[in-house]
PyMOL Python script that loads the backbone (N, CA, C, O; Angstrom):
from pymol import cmd

cmd.read_pdbstr("""\
ATOM      1  N   UNK A   1      95.559 108.079  82.929  1.00  0.00           N
ATOM      2  CA  UNK A   1      94.762 108.040  84.140  1.00  0.00           C
ATOM      3  C   UNK A   1      95.254 106.888  85.020  1.00  0.00           C
ATOM      4  O   UNK A   1      95.495 105.773  84.556  1.00  0.00           O
ATOM      5  N   UNK A   2      95.391 107.205  86.304  1.00  0.00           N
ATOM      6  CA  UNK A   2      95.850 106.169  87.215  1.00  0.00           C
ATOM      7  C   UNK A   2      94.987 106.105  88.451  1.00  0.00           C
ATOM      8  O   UNK A   2      94.228 107.024  88.760  1.00  0.00           O
ATOM      9  N   UNK A   3      95.123 104.997  89.148  1.00  0.00           N
ATOM     10  CA  UNK A   3      94.439 104.782  90.424  1.00  0.00           C
ATOM     11  C   UNK A   3      95.509 104.548  91.472  1.00  0.00           C
ATOM     12  O   UNK A   3      96.363 103.676  91.310  1.00  0.00           O
ATOM     13  N   UNK A   4      95.466 105.319  92.540  1.00  0.00           N
ATOM     14  CA  UNK A   4      96.382 105.151  93.664  1.00  0.00           C
ATOM     15  C   UNK A   4      95.533 104.764  94.870  1.00  0.00           C
ATOM     16  O   UNK A   4      94.604 105.480  95.244  1.00  0.00           O
ATOM     17  N   UNK A   5      95.860 103.631  95.471  1.00  0.00           N
ATOM     18  CA  UNK A   5      95.185 103.194  96.689  1.00  0.00           C
ATOM     19  C   UNK A   5      96.190 103.297  97.824  1.00  0.00           C
ATOM     20  O   UNK A   5      97.312 102.802  97.725  1.00  0.00           O
ATOM     21  N   UNK A   6      95.769 103.949  98.907  1.00  0.00           N
ATOM     22  CA  UNK A   6      96.664 104.169 100.038  1.00  0.00           C
ATOM     23  C   UNK A   6      95.976 103.688 101.311  1.00  0.00           C
ATOM     24  O   UNK A   6      94.808 103.990 101.556  1.00  0.00           O
ATOM     25  N   UNK A   7      96.715 102.939 102.111  1.00  0.00           N
ATOM     26  CA  UNK A   7      96.267 102.527 103.434  1.00  0.00           C
ATOM     27  C   UNK A   7      97.038 103.350 104.466  1.00  0.00           C
ATOM     28  O   UNK A   7      98.263 103.265 104.557  1.00  0.00           O
ATOM     29  N   UNK A   8      96.307 104.137 105.233  1.00  0.00           N
ATOM     30  CA  UNK A   8      96.908 104.997 106.256  1.00  0.00           C
ATOM     31  C   UNK A   8      96.724 104.367 107.618  1.00  0.00           C
ATOM     32  O   UNK A   8      95.658 103.836 107.926  1.00  0.00           O
ATOM     33  N   UNK A   9      97.770 104.426 108.441  1.00  0.00           N
ATOM     34  CA  UNK A   9      97.666 103.989 109.830  1.00  0.00           C
ATOM     35  C   UNK A   9      98.174 105.107 110.728  1.00  0.00           C
ATOM     36  O   UNK A   9      98.859 106.027 110.284  1.00  0.00           O
ATOM     37  N   UNK A  10      97.825 105.003 111.978  1.00  0.00           N
ATOM     38  CA  UNK A  10      98.156 106.037 112.953  1.00  0.00           C
ATOM     39  C   UNK A  10      96.884 106.451 113.671  1.00  0.00           C
ATOM     40  O   UNK A  10      96.019 105.619 113.948  1.00  0.00           O
ATOM     41  N   UNK A  11      96.773 107.720 113.965  1.00  0.00           N
ATOM     42  CA  UNK A  11      95.587 108.274 114.609  1.00  0.00           C
ATOM     43  C   UNK A  11      94.667 108.786 113.502  1.00  0.00           C
ATOM     44  O   UNK A  11      94.501 109.993 113.325  1.00  0.00           O
ATOM     45  N   UNK A  12      94.068 107.843 112.754  1.00  0.00           N
ATOM     46  CA  UNK A  12      93.340 108.207 111.540  1.00  0.00           C
ATOM     47  C   UNK A  12      91.839 107.926 111.606  1.00  0.00           C
ATOM     48  O   UNK A  12      91.119 108.206 110.648  1.00  0.00           O
ATOM     49  N   UNK A  13      91.363 107.383 112.709  1.00  0.00           N
ATOM     50  CA  UNK A  13      89.920 107.180 112.863  1.00  0.00           C
ATOM     51  C   UNK A  13      89.433 107.978 114.067  1.00  0.00           C
ATOM     52  O   UNK A  13      90.099 108.048 115.099  1.00  0.00           O
ATOM     53  N   UNK A  14      88.258 108.576 113.910  1.00  0.00           N
ATOM     54  CA  UNK A  14      87.673 109.352 115.001  1.00  0.00           C
ATOM     55  C   UNK A  14      88.261 110.741 115.146  1.00  0.00           C
ATOM     56  O   UNK A  14      88.080 111.385 116.180  1.00  0.00           O
ATOM     57  N   UNK A  15      88.966 111.216 114.122  1.00  0.00           N
ATOM     58  CA  UNK A  15      89.607 112.536 114.190  1.00  0.00           C
ATOM     59  C   UNK A  15      89.232 113.425 113.000  1.00  0.00           C
ATOM     60  O   UNK A  15      89.849 114.469 112.787  1.00  0.00           O
ATOM     61  N   UNK A  16      88.225 113.014 112.229  1.00  0.00           N
ATOM     62  CA  UNK A  16      87.820 113.796 111.065  1.00  0.00           C
ATOM     63  C   UNK A  16      88.678 113.555 109.836  1.00  0.00           C
ATOM     64  O   UNK A  16      88.687 114.371 108.914  1.00  0.00           O
ATOM     65  N   UNK A  17      89.393 112.454 109.814  1.00  0.00           N
ATOM     66  CA  UNK A  17      90.296 112.154 108.700  1.00  0.00           C
ATOM     67  C   UNK A  17      89.529 112.041 107.383  1.00  0.00           C
ATOM     68  O   UNK A  17      89.915 112.650 106.385  1.00  0.00           O
ATOM     69  N   UNK A  18      88.450 111.267 107.379  1.00  0.00           N
ATOM     70  CA  UNK A  18      87.696 111.081 106.134  1.00  0.00           C
ATOM     71  C   UNK A  18      87.085 112.395 105.647  1.00  0.00           C
ATOM     72  O   UNK A  18      87.080 112.674 104.448  1.00  0.00           O
ATOM     73  N   UNK A  19      86.573 113.196 106.574  1.00  0.00           N
ATOM     74  CA  UNK A  19      86.012 114.491 106.190  1.00  0.00           C
ATOM     75  C   UNK A  19      87.100 115.401 105.619  1.00  0.00           C
ATOM     76  O   UNK A  19      86.846 116.154 104.679  1.00  0.00           O
ATOM     77  N   UNK A  20      88.291 115.337 106.172  1.00  0.00           N
ATOM     78  CA  UNK A  20      89.408 116.128 105.651  1.00  0.00           C
ATOM     79  C   UNK A  20      89.801 115.681 104.252  1.00  0.00           C
ATOM     80  O   UNK A  20      90.116 116.505 103.393  1.00  0.00           O
ATOM     81  N   UNK A  21      89.780 114.366 104.025  1.00  0.00           N
ATOM     82  CA  UNK A  21      90.070 113.832 102.693  1.00  0.00           C
ATOM     83  C   UNK A  21      89.035 114.343 101.696  1.00  0.00           C
ATOM     84  O   UNK A  21      89.386 114.805 100.610  1.00  0.00           O
ATOM     85  N   UNK A  22      87.773 114.261 102.065  1.00  0.00           N
ATOM     86  CA  UNK A  22      86.702 114.715 101.184  1.00  0.00           C
ATOM     87  C   UNK A  22      86.856 116.197 100.871  1.00  0.00           C
ATOM     88  O   UNK A  22      86.739 116.595  99.712  1.00  0.00           O
ATOM     89  N   UNK A  23      87.113 117.009 101.869  1.00  0.00           N
ATOM     90  CA  UNK A  23      87.293 118.451 101.658  1.00  0.00           C
ATOM     91  C   UNK A  23      88.496 118.729 100.757  1.00  0.00           C
ATOM     92  O   UNK A  23      88.423 119.571  99.861  1.00  0.00           O
ATOM     93  N   UNK A  24      89.590 118.030 100.993  1.00  0.00           N
ATOM     94  CA  UNK A  24      90.800 118.233 100.179  1.00  0.00           C
ATOM     95  C   UNK A  24      90.579 117.816  98.739  1.00  0.00           C
ATOM     96  O   UNK A  24      91.146 118.423  97.831  1.00  0.00           O
ATOM     97  N   UNK A  25      89.769 116.796  98.509  1.00  0.00           N
ATOM     98  CA  UNK A  25      89.559 116.292  97.146  1.00  0.00           C
ATOM     99  C   UNK A  25      88.915 117.335  96.243  1.00  0.00           C
ATOM    100  O   UNK A  25      89.104 117.303  95.027  1.00  0.00           O
ATOM    101  N   UNK A  26      88.162 118.251  96.819  1.00  0.00           N
ATOM    102  CA  UNK A  26      87.451 119.260  96.025  1.00  0.00           C
ATOM    103  C   UNK A  26      88.398 120.203  95.288  1.00  0.00           C
ATOM    104  O   UNK A  26      87.991 120.845  94.320  1.00  0.00           O
ATOM    105  N   UNK A  27      89.626 120.296  95.718  1.00  0.00           N
ATOM    106  CA  UNK A  27      90.580 121.184  95.067  1.00  0.00           C
ATOM    107  C   UNK A  27      91.390 120.524  93.958  1.00  0.00           C
ATOM    108  O   UNK A  27      92.273 121.152  93.375  1.00  0.00           O
ATOM    109  N   UNK A  28      91.093 119.258  93.664  1.00  0.00           N
ATOM    110  CA  UNK A  28      91.888 118.507  92.701  1.00  0.00           C
ATOM    111  C   UNK A  28      90.987 117.732  91.745  1.00  0.00           C
ATOM    112  O   UNK A  28      89.837 117.438  92.071  1.00  0.00           O
ATOM    113  N   UNK A  29      91.493 117.412  90.602  1.00  0.00           N
ATOM    114  CA  UNK A  29      90.753 116.645  89.610  1.00  0.00           C
ATOM    115  C   UNK A  29      90.857 115.161  89.882  1.00  0.00           C
ATOM    116  O   UNK A  29      91.416 114.412  89.081  1.00  0.00           O
ATOM    117  N   UNK A  30      90.316 114.733  91.019  1.00  0.00           N
ATOM    118  CA  UNK A  30      90.354 113.325  91.395  1.00  0.00           C
ATOM    119  C   UNK A  30      88.950 112.831  91.725  1.00  0.00           C
ATOM    120  O   UNK A  30      88.080 113.607  92.121  1.00  0.00           O
ATOM    121  N   UNK A  31      88.748 111.543  91.556  1.00  0.00           N
ATOM    122  CA  UNK A  31      87.527 110.869  91.975  1.00  0.00           C
ATOM    123  C   UNK A  31      87.939 109.659  92.787  1.00  0.00           C
ATOM    124  O   UNK A  31      89.087 109.221  92.708  1.00  0.00           O
ATOM    125  N   UNK A  32      87.013 109.110  93.572  1.00  0.00           N
ATOM    126  CA  UNK A  32      87.334 107.921  94.338  1.00  0.00           C
ATOM    127  C   UNK A  32      86.591 107.871  95.643  1.00  0.00           C
ATOM    128  O   UNK A  32      85.467 108.360  95.755  1.00  0.00           O
ATOM    129  N   UNK A  33      87.235 107.267  96.648  1.00  0.00           N
ATOM    130  CA  UNK A  33      86.565 107.086  97.936  1.00  0.00           C
ATOM    131  C   UNK A  33      87.573 107.025  99.069  1.00  0.00           C
ATOM    132  O   UNK A  33      88.773 106.844  98.860  1.00  0.00           O
ATOM    133  N   UNK A  34      87.046 107.183 100.276  1.00  0.00           N
ATOM    134  CA  UNK A  34      87.807 106.992 101.501  1.00  0.00           C
ATOM    135  C   UNK A  34      86.892 106.259 102.467  1.00  0.00           C
ATOM    136  O   UNK A  34      85.694 106.535 102.524  1.00  0.00           O
ATOM    137  N   UNK A  35      87.459 105.317 103.234  1.00  0.00           N
ATOM    138  CA  UNK A  35      86.654 104.569 104.198  1.00  0.00           C
ATOM    139  C   UNK A  35      87.520 104.071 105.348  1.00  0.00           C
ATOM    140  O   UNK A  35      88.722 103.850 105.198  1.00  0.00           O
ATOM    141  N   UNK A  36      86.877 103.900 106.501  1.00  0.00           N
ATOM    142  CA  UNK A  36      87.530 103.295 107.652  1.00  0.00           C
ATOM    143  C   UNK A  36      87.566 101.785 107.462  1.00  0.00           C
ATOM    144  O   UNK A  36      86.643 101.197 106.899  1.00  0.00           O
ATOM    145  N   UNK A  37      88.630 101.169 107.931  1.00  0.00           N
ATOM    146  CA  UNK A  37      88.749  99.714 107.934  1.00  0.00           C
ATOM    147  C   UNK A  37      88.607  99.211 109.367  1.00  0.00           C
ATOM    148  O   UNK A  37      88.889  99.938 110.320  1.00  0.00           O
ATOM    149  N   UNK A  38      88.174  97.981 109.510  1.00  0.00           N
ATOM    150  CA  UNK A  38      87.957  97.399 110.836  1.00  0.00           C
ATOM    151  C   UNK A  38      89.230  97.310 111.674  1.00  0.00           C
ATOM    152  O   UNK A  38      89.160  97.264 112.903  1.00  0.00           O
ATOM    153  N   UNK A  39      90.386  97.285 111.025  1.00  0.00           N
ATOM    154  CA  UNK A  39      91.651  97.153 111.760  1.00  0.00           C
ATOM    155  C   UNK A  39      92.229  98.489 112.229  1.00  0.00           C
ATOM    156  O   UNK A  39      93.351  98.532 112.734  1.00  0.00           O
ATOM    157  N   UNK A  40      91.469  99.587 112.068  1.00  0.00           N
ATOM    158  CA  UNK A  40      91.921 100.896 112.543  1.00  0.00           C
ATOM    159  C   UNK A  40      92.586 101.751 111.489  1.00  0.00           C
ATOM    160  O   UNK A  40      92.891 102.916 111.743  1.00  0.00           O
ATOM    161  N   UNK A  41      92.816 101.200 110.314  1.00  0.00           N
ATOM    162  CA  UNK A  41      93.405 101.984 109.227  1.00  0.00           C
ATOM    163  C   UNK A  41      92.307 102.657 108.420  1.00  0.00           C
ATOM    164  O   UNK A  41      91.121 102.372 108.590  1.00  0.00           O
ATOM    165  N   UNK A  42      92.729 103.561 107.535  1.00  0.00           N
ATOM    166  CA  UNK A  42      91.833 104.203 106.584  1.00  0.00           C
ATOM    167  C   UNK A  42      92.339 103.872 105.184  1.00  0.00           C
ATOM    168  O   UNK A  42      93.534 103.957 104.902  1.00  0.00           O
ATOM    169  N   UNK A  43      91.404 103.494 104.313  1.00  0.00           N
ATOM    170  CA  UNK A  43      91.725 103.203 102.913  1.00  0.00           C
ATOM    171  C   UNK A  43      91.225 104.347 102.048  1.00  0.00           C
ATOM    172  O   UNK A  43      90.090 104.803 102.193  1.00  0.00           O
ATOM    173  N   UNK A  44      92.083 104.805 101.150  1.00  0.00           N
ATOM    174  CA  UNK A  44      91.747 105.858 100.204  1.00  0.00           C
ATOM    175  C   UNK A  44      92.082 105.361  98.809  1.00  0.00           C
ATOM    176  O   UNK A  44      93.154 104.796  98.593  1.00  0.00           O
ATOM    177  N   UNK A  45      91.184 105.563  97.868  1.00  0.00           N
ATOM    178  CA  UNK A  45      91.457 105.263  96.461  1.00  0.00           C
ATOM    179  C   UNK A  45      91.159 106.520  95.670  1.00  0.00           C
ATOM    180  O   UNK A  45      90.050 107.052  95.734  1.00  0.00           O
ATOM    181  N   UNK A  46      92.139 106.996  94.927  1.00  0.00           N
ATOM    182  CA  UNK A  46      91.981 108.210  94.126  1.00  0.00           C
ATOM    183  C   UNK A  46      92.360 107.913  92.684  1.00  0.00           C
ATOM    184  O   UNK A  46      93.378 107.278  92.411  1.00  0.00           O
ATOM    185  N   UNK A  47      91.522 108.382  91.765  1.00  0.00           N
ATOM    186  CA  UNK A  47      91.783 108.214  90.341  1.00  0.00           C
ATOM    187  C   UNK A  47      91.816 109.577  89.666  1.00  0.00           C
ATOM    188  O   UNK A  47      91.090 110.495  90.046  1.00  0.00           O
ATOM    189  N   UNK A  48      92.673 109.689  88.660  1.00  0.00           N
ATOM    190  CA  UNK A  48      92.785 110.921  87.887  1.00  0.00           C
ATOM    191  C   UNK A  48      94.097 110.950  87.139  1.00  0.00           C
ATOM    192  O   UNK A  48      94.807 109.947  87.056  1.00  0.00           O
ATOM    193  N   UNK A  49      94.411 112.112  86.596  1.00  0.00           N
ATOM    194  CA  UNK A  49      95.707 112.298  85.959  1.00  0.00           C
ATOM    195  C   UNK A  49      96.786 112.168  87.028  1.00  0.00           C
ATOM    196  O   UNK A  49      96.592 112.586  88.169  1.00  0.00           O
ATOM    197  N   UNK A  50      97.904 111.598  86.659  1.00  0.00           N
ATOM    198  CA  UNK A  50      98.964 111.301  87.638  1.00  0.00           C
ATOM    199  C   UNK A  50      99.347 112.518  88.470  1.00  0.00           C
ATOM    200  O   UNK A  50      99.486 112.413  89.689  1.00  0.00           O
ATOM    201  N   UNK A  51      99.519 113.660  87.833  1.00  0.00           N
ATOM    202  CA  UNK A  51      99.913 114.869  88.560  1.00  0.00           C
ATOM    203  C   UNK A  51      98.875 115.318  89.569  1.00  0.00           C
ATOM    204  O   UNK A  51      99.223 115.761  90.664  1.00  0.00           O
ATOM    205  N   UNK A  52      97.603 115.210  89.214  1.00  0.00           N
ATOM    206  CA  UNK A  52      96.523 115.599  90.125  1.00  0.00           C
ATOM    207  C   UNK A  52      96.450 114.654  91.318  1.00  0.00           C
ATOM    208  O   UNK A  52      96.290 115.098  92.455  1.00  0.00           O
ATOM    209  N   UNK A  53      96.567 113.357  91.065  1.00  0.00           N
ATOM    210  CA  UNK A  53      96.521 112.382  92.151  1.00  0.00           C
ATOM    211  C   UNK A  53      97.682 112.612  93.108  1.00  0.00           C
ATOM    212  O   UNK A  53      97.489 112.623  94.324  1.00  0.00           O
ATOM    213  N   UNK A  54      98.876 112.795  92.575  1.00  0.00           N
ATOM    214  CA  UNK A  54     100.047 112.986  93.431  1.00  0.00           C
ATOM    215  C   UNK A  54      99.953 114.289  94.219  1.00  0.00           C
ATOM    216  O   UNK A  54     100.313 114.328  95.396  1.00  0.00           O
ATOM    217  N   UNK A  55      99.471 115.356  93.581  1.00  0.00           N
ATOM    218  CA  UNK A  55      99.311 116.635  94.280  1.00  0.00           C
ATOM    219  C   UNK A  55      98.281 116.507  95.406  1.00  0.00           C
ATOM    220  O   UNK A  55      98.494 117.016  96.506  1.00  0.00           O
ATOM    221  N   UNK A  56      97.180 115.836  95.133  1.00  0.00           N
ATOM    222  CA  UNK A  56      96.140 115.616  96.136  1.00  0.00           C
ATOM    223  C   UNK A  56      96.695 114.834  97.322  1.00  0.00           C
ATOM    224  O   UNK A  56      96.505 115.235  98.470  1.00  0.00           O
ATOM    225  N   UNK A  57      97.374 113.729  97.058  1.00  0.00           N
ATOM    226  CA  UNK A  57      97.925 112.917  98.138  1.00  0.00           C
ATOM    227  C   UNK A  57      98.991 113.662  98.928  1.00  0.00           C
ATOM    228  O   UNK A  57      99.085 113.504 100.145  1.00  0.00           O
ATOM    229  N   UNK A  58      99.790 114.468  98.248  1.00  0.00           N
ATOM    230  CA  UNK A  58     100.803 115.276  98.934  1.00  0.00           C
ATOM    231  C   UNK A  58     100.167 116.307  99.851  1.00  0.00           C
ATOM    232  O   UNK A  58     100.617 116.501 100.980  1.00  0.00           O
ATOM    233  N   UNK A  59      99.115 116.973  99.367  1.00  0.00           N
ATOM    234  CA  UNK A  59      98.422 117.961 100.187  1.00  0.00           C
ATOM    235  C   UNK A  59      97.770 117.298 101.395  1.00  0.00           C
ATOM    236  O   UNK A  59      97.795 117.841 102.499  1.00  0.00           O
ATOM    237  N   UNK A  60      97.188 116.126 101.182  1.00  0.00           N
ATOM    238  CA  UNK A  60      96.569 115.404 102.288  1.00  0.00           C
ATOM    239  C   UNK A  60      97.623 114.976 103.307  1.00  0.00           C
ATOM    240  O   UNK A  60      97.408 115.092 104.514  1.00  0.00           O
ATOM    241  N   UNK A  61      98.741 114.490 102.831  1.00  0.00           N
ATOM    242  CA  UNK A  61      99.840 114.073 103.710  1.00  0.00           C
ATOM    243  C   UNK A  61     100.292 115.245 104.580  1.00  0.00           C
ATOM    244  O   UNK A  61     100.543 115.076 105.774  1.00  0.00           O
ATOM    245  N   UNK A  62     100.396 116.429 103.982  1.00  0.00           N
ATOM    246  CA  UNK A  62     100.812 117.621 104.720  1.00  0.00           C
ATOM    247  C   UNK A  62      99.732 118.042 105.723  1.00  0.00           C
ATOM    248  O   UNK A  62     100.031 118.370 106.871  1.00  0.00           O
ATOM    249  N   UNK A  63      98.489 118.029 105.277  1.00  0.00           N
ATOM    250  CA  UNK A  63      97.362 118.462 106.107  1.00  0.00           C
ATOM    251  C   UNK A  63      97.166 117.553 107.320  1.00  0.00           C
ATOM    252  O   UNK A  63      96.811 118.032 108.397  1.00  0.00           O
ATOM    253  N   UNK A  64      97.391 116.257 107.159  1.00  0.00           N
ATOM    254  CA  UNK A  64      97.129 115.285 108.215  1.00  0.00           C
ATOM    255  C   UNK A  64      98.412 114.672 108.788  1.00  0.00           C
ATOM    256  O   UNK A  64      98.377 113.572 109.339  1.00  0.00           O
ATOM    257  N   UNK A  65      99.523 115.362 108.663  1.00  0.00           N
ATOM    258  CA  UNK A  65     100.829 114.828 109.084  1.00  0.00           C
ATOM    259  C   UNK A  65     100.851 114.400 110.542  1.00  0.00           C
ATOM    260  O   UNK A  65     101.517 113.422 110.883  1.00  0.00           O
ATOM    261  N   UNK A  66     100.142 115.105 111.405  1.00  0.00           N
ATOM    262  CA  UNK A  66     100.150 114.763 112.824  1.00  0.00           C
ATOM    263  C   UNK A  66      99.403 113.457 113.111  1.00  0.00           C
ATOM    264  O   UNK A  66      99.592 112.856 114.168  1.00  0.00           O
ATOM    265  N   UNK A  67      98.566 113.022 112.184  1.00  0.00           N
ATOM    266  CA  UNK A  67      97.757 111.825 112.396  1.00  0.00           C
ATOM    267  C   UNK A  67      98.308 110.589 111.705  1.00  0.00           C
ATOM    268  O   UNK A  67      98.081 109.468 112.159  1.00  0.00           O
ATOM    269  N   UNK A  68      99.029 110.785 110.613  1.00  0.00           N
ATOM    270  CA  UNK A  68      99.513 109.654 109.818  1.00  0.00           C
ATOM    271  C   UNK A  68     100.838 109.149 110.377  1.00  0.00           C
ATOM    272  O   UNK A  68     101.819 109.889 110.443  1.00  0.00           O
ATOM    273  N   UNK A  69     100.854 107.884 110.776  1.00  0.00           N
ATOM    274  CA  UNK A  69     102.095 107.252 111.235  1.00  0.00           C
ATOM    275  C   UNK A  69     102.779 106.524 110.084  1.00  0.00           C
ATOM    276  O   UNK A  69     104.004 106.535 109.965  1.00  0.00           O
ATOM    277  N   UNK A  70     101.957 105.882 109.228  1.00  0.00           N
ATOM    278  CA  UNK A  70     102.508 105.105 108.127  1.00  0.00           C
ATOM    279  C   UNK A  70     101.485 105.063 107.006  1.00  0.00           C
ATOM    280  O   UNK A  70     100.286 105.223 107.232  1.00  0.00           O
ATOM    281  N   UNK A  71     101.973 104.847 105.805  1.00  0.00           N
ATOM    282  CA  UNK A  71     101.091 104.666 104.657  1.00  0.00           C
ATOM    283  C   UNK A  71     101.699 103.649 103.707  1.00  0.00           C
ATOM    284  O   UNK A  71     102.914 103.593 103.516  1.00  0.00           O
ATOM    285  N   UNK A  72     100.827 102.851 103.122  1.00  0.00           N
ATOM    286  CA  UNK A  72     101.239 101.850 102.138  1.00  0.00           C
ATOM    287  C   UNK A  72     100.411 102.091 100.887  1.00  0.00           C
ATOM    288  O   UNK A  72      99.181 102.075 100.937  1.00  0.00           O
ATOM    289  N   UNK A  73     101.087 102.316  99.760  1.00  0.00           N
ATOM    290  CA  UNK A  73     100.389 102.685  98.536  1.00  0.00           C
ATOM    291  C   UNK A  73     100.632 101.675  97.424  1.00  0.00           C
ATOM    292  O   UNK A  73     101.703 101.078  97.317  1.00  0.00           O
ATOM    293  N   UNK A  74      99.604 101.505  96.602  1.00  0.00           N
ATOM    294  CA  UNK A  74      99.714 100.719  95.377  1.00  0.00           C
ATOM    295  C   UNK A  74      99.155 101.559  94.244  1.00  0.00           C
ATOM    296  O   UNK A  74      98.317 102.436  94.457  1.00  0.00           O
ATOM    297  N   UNK A  75      99.625 101.283  93.046  1.00  0.00           N
ATOM    298  CA  UNK A  75      99.220 102.066  91.878  1.00  0.00           C
ATOM    299  C   UNK A  75      98.790 101.126  90.767  1.00  0.00           C
ATOM    300  O   UNK A  75      99.374 100.059  90.573  1.00  0.00           O
ATOM    301  N   UNK A  76      97.755 101.539  90.037  1.00  0.00           N
ATOM    302  CA  UNK A  76      97.223 100.747  88.938  1.00  0.00           C
ATOM    303  C   UNK A  76      96.574 101.700  87.941  1.00  0.00           C
ATOM    304  O   UNK A  76      96.554 102.914  88.147  1.00  0.00           O
ATOM    305  N   UNK A  77      96.052 101.144  86.876  1.00  0.00           N
ATOM    306  CA  UNK A  77      95.303 101.970  85.934  1.00  0.00           C
ATOM    307  C   UNK A  77      93.940 102.300  86.524  1.00  0.00           C
ATOM    308  O   UNK A  77      93.367 101.504  87.267  1.00  0.00           O
ATOM    309  N   UNK A  78      93.425 103.478  86.187  1.00  0.00           N
ATOM    310  CA  UNK A  78      92.107 103.894  86.670  1.00  0.00           C
ATOM    311  C   UNK A  78      91.047 102.912  86.179  1.00  0.00           C
ATOM    312  O   UNK A  78      91.127 102.392  85.066  1.00  0.00           O
ATOM    313  N   UNK A  79      90.066 102.672  87.024  1.00  0.00           N
ATOM    314  CA  UNK A  79      88.984 101.764  86.684  1.00  0.00           C
ATOM    315  C   UNK A  79      87.752 102.503  86.174  1.00  0.00           C
ATOM    316  O   UNK A  79      86.881 101.897  85.549  1.00  0.00           O
ATOM    317  N   UNK A  80      87.670 103.804  86.433  1.00  0.00           N
ATOM    318  CA  UNK A  80      86.548 104.592  85.955  1.00  0.00           C
ATOM    319  C   UNK A  80      85.223 104.273  86.618  1.00  0.00           C
ATOM    320  O   UNK A  80      84.174 104.423  85.992  1.00  0.00           O
ATOM    321  N   UNK A  81      85.242 103.836  87.869  1.00  0.00           N
ATOM    322  CA  UNK A  81      84.024 103.448  88.563  1.00  0.00           C
ATOM    323  C   UNK A  81      83.361 104.593  89.320  1.00  0.00           C
ATOM    324  O   UNK A  81      82.209 104.468  89.736  1.00  0.00           O
ATOM    325  N   UNK A  82      84.061 105.696  89.503  1.00  0.00           N
ATOM    326  CA  UNK A  82      83.571 106.767  90.355  1.00  0.00           C
ATOM    327  C   UNK A  82      83.329 108.037  89.564  1.00  0.00           C
ATOM    328  O   UNK A  82      84.022 108.318  88.586  1.00  0.00           O
ATOM    329  N   UNK A  83      82.338 108.802  89.999  1.00  0.00           N
ATOM    330  CA  UNK A  83      82.167 110.174  89.526  1.00  0.00           C
ATOM    331  C   UNK A  83      82.046 111.035  90.774  1.00  0.00           C
ATOM    332  O   UNK A  83      80.988 111.089  91.401  1.00  0.00           O
ATOM    333  N   UNK A  84      83.094 111.681  91.116  1.00  0.00           N
ATOM    334  CA  UNK A  84      83.161 112.439  92.362  1.00  0.00           C
ATOM    335  C   UNK A  84      83.966 111.674  93.407  1.00  0.00           C
ATOM    336  O   UNK A  84      84.448 110.567  93.169  1.00  0.00           O
ATOM    337  N   UNK A  85      84.092 112.296  94.555  1.00  0.00           N
ATOM    338  CA  UNK A  85      84.824 111.683  95.667  1.00  0.00           C
ATOM    339  C   UNK A  85      83.846 111.447  96.795  1.00  0.00           C
ATOM    340  O   UNK A  85      83.028 112.318  97.091  1.00  0.00           O
ATOM    341  N   UNK A  86      83.910 110.274  97.442  1.00  0.00           N
ATOM    342  CA  UNK A  86      82.888 109.869  98.404  1.00  0.00           C
ATOM    343  C   UNK A  86      83.500 109.251  99.658  1.00  0.00           C
ATOM    344  O   UNK A  86      84.570 108.644  99.618  1.00  0.00           O
ATOM    345  N   UNK A  87      82.796 109.423 100.763  1.00  0.00           N
ATOM    346  CA  UNK A  87      83.058 108.650 101.974  1.00  0.00           C
ATOM    347  C   UNK A  87      82.142 107.442 101.888  1.00  0.00           C
ATOM    348  O   UNK A  87      80.928 107.592 101.742  1.00  0.00           O
ATOM    349  N   UNK A  88      82.710 106.247 101.978  1.00  0.00           N
ATOM    350  CA  UNK A  88      81.897 105.031 101.899  1.00  0.00           C
ATOM    351  C   UNK A  88      81.996 104.257 103.217  1.00  0.00           C
ATOM    352  O   UNK A  88      82.989 104.350 103.937  1.00  0.00           O
ATOM    353  N   UNK A  89      80.939 103.490 103.512  1.00  0.00           N
ATOM    354  CA  UNK A  89      80.968 102.699 104.767  1.00  0.00           C
ATOM    355  C   UNK A  89      81.951 101.541 104.679  1.00  0.00           C
ATOM    356  O   UNK A  89      82.099 100.782 105.638  1.00  0.00           O
TER     357      UNK A  89
END
""", "prot")
cmd.dss("prot")
cmd.show_as("cartoon", "prot")
cmd.util.cbc("prot")
cmd.orient("prot")
């Protein structure tokens, strides 16, 4: 189990990005959260089996390609703090 945290920049706030992330998460075995940051970026943390996390992030990247200008990702072991996927303030 791994945790992937991604910071997205571009046209990612005010365009339904978080709702799209939440909708996309339902098709994959991932848990975690997505939230807007004060600096205009969006932070996403997804936990699950490596293949599921990577497939989820790839699908999201494809779905939101017109909005994402850049992304910075870090990887760690899953923390097991989430049950489900959530939009957080």
